[in-house]
N, C-alpha and C positions, 0 to 999 in steps of 0.2 A: 741671449739674443737670438732672434729667429732669422735664419737666412732668407726665408720667404718674405718676412716683414721688411728686411732691409732692401730686398729686391723691389718690393712694392713701393717703398719710400723713394728709391732712386728713380722710379718711373712716374712718381706722383705729379699731379698738377702743380703742387707747391714748389717742388724742385724745378720743374719745367718753367714756371713763372720766374723763379730766381735766375735761372740760366738766361732766360730772355732778357731780364732786367740788365744783367751783366753784359750781355752781348750788345744791347742797345747803347750802354754807356761806352763800350769800346768803339762802336760805330760812330757815335757822336764825337769821340776823341779823334778818330781817324779823319772824319770830315773836317774838324778844326785844323788839322796839321797837313792835310792833303795838298800837294802842290797844284797850281793852276798854270797851264802853259803860257808861254810868252806870246808876242805878237805874231809869230809864225805858226802857232798852233791852230789847225783848222777847227778844233772843237774845244775851246777853252771851257773849263769847268766840267767837262764830261766825266773825267775820273772822279772828281770830288762828289758828283751827284750819282754815282753808280754803286754806292755801298748798299748792301742788302743783308738783312738779318733773317735767318731761318731757324726754326726750332722743331725738335721731334722728341717723342718719348721713347724712341727706339734708336738711340745713338750709342756711341762708344764702340770699341772693338768687337764686343760680343752682342751689340744691339740690345743692351739690358739696362740702359739708363737714359734719363732726359739730358739732351745737349741743345746748345744753340751755337750757330755758326755765323761769323761775319765774313762776307766775301765781297769782292768788287767785280762787277760784271763787264767793265771796260776790257776790250780785247787786249789791250797793252798793260793791264794791271800788273802782271808779273814782272814787266820791265821797269815799271815804277818802283816796285817793291824791292827787286833784286839787282837792278841796274843792268847795263850792257857795256860793251867796249867803249861806247861814246857817252853814255849817260850814267851818272853816279846813282847808286841805290839810295832810295829814300827810306826804306824800311817803315812805311807808314803803319801797316797793321801790327808789326812787332812793337813799335813804340806806343801805339794806341793801346795794345793789350797790356803792356807794362804799366801804363798810366791809368787805364780806365776800368780794369776789371775787378777792383776791390769789392 
């Protein structure tokens, strides 16, 4: 097996397309289970509509492989994911990744 060949495979468009496909499935799962605020929420549905998928051929710790990332751009996304003293954690991305990344 060629190290150079494996490196080229890990950066290839084929692997990048597969990573994108998996990330889009995770994002779809996250949207389906994302909470929507109640009557006092000034922006109901903002969190649910703020999932973004990005992909790159230079990802990973050594920047040597294709990766895709699912993030939420709502400024309060970390509070929804991990919770606060007053709000329980929803773990939307954790649950979506566990369910949707096959």
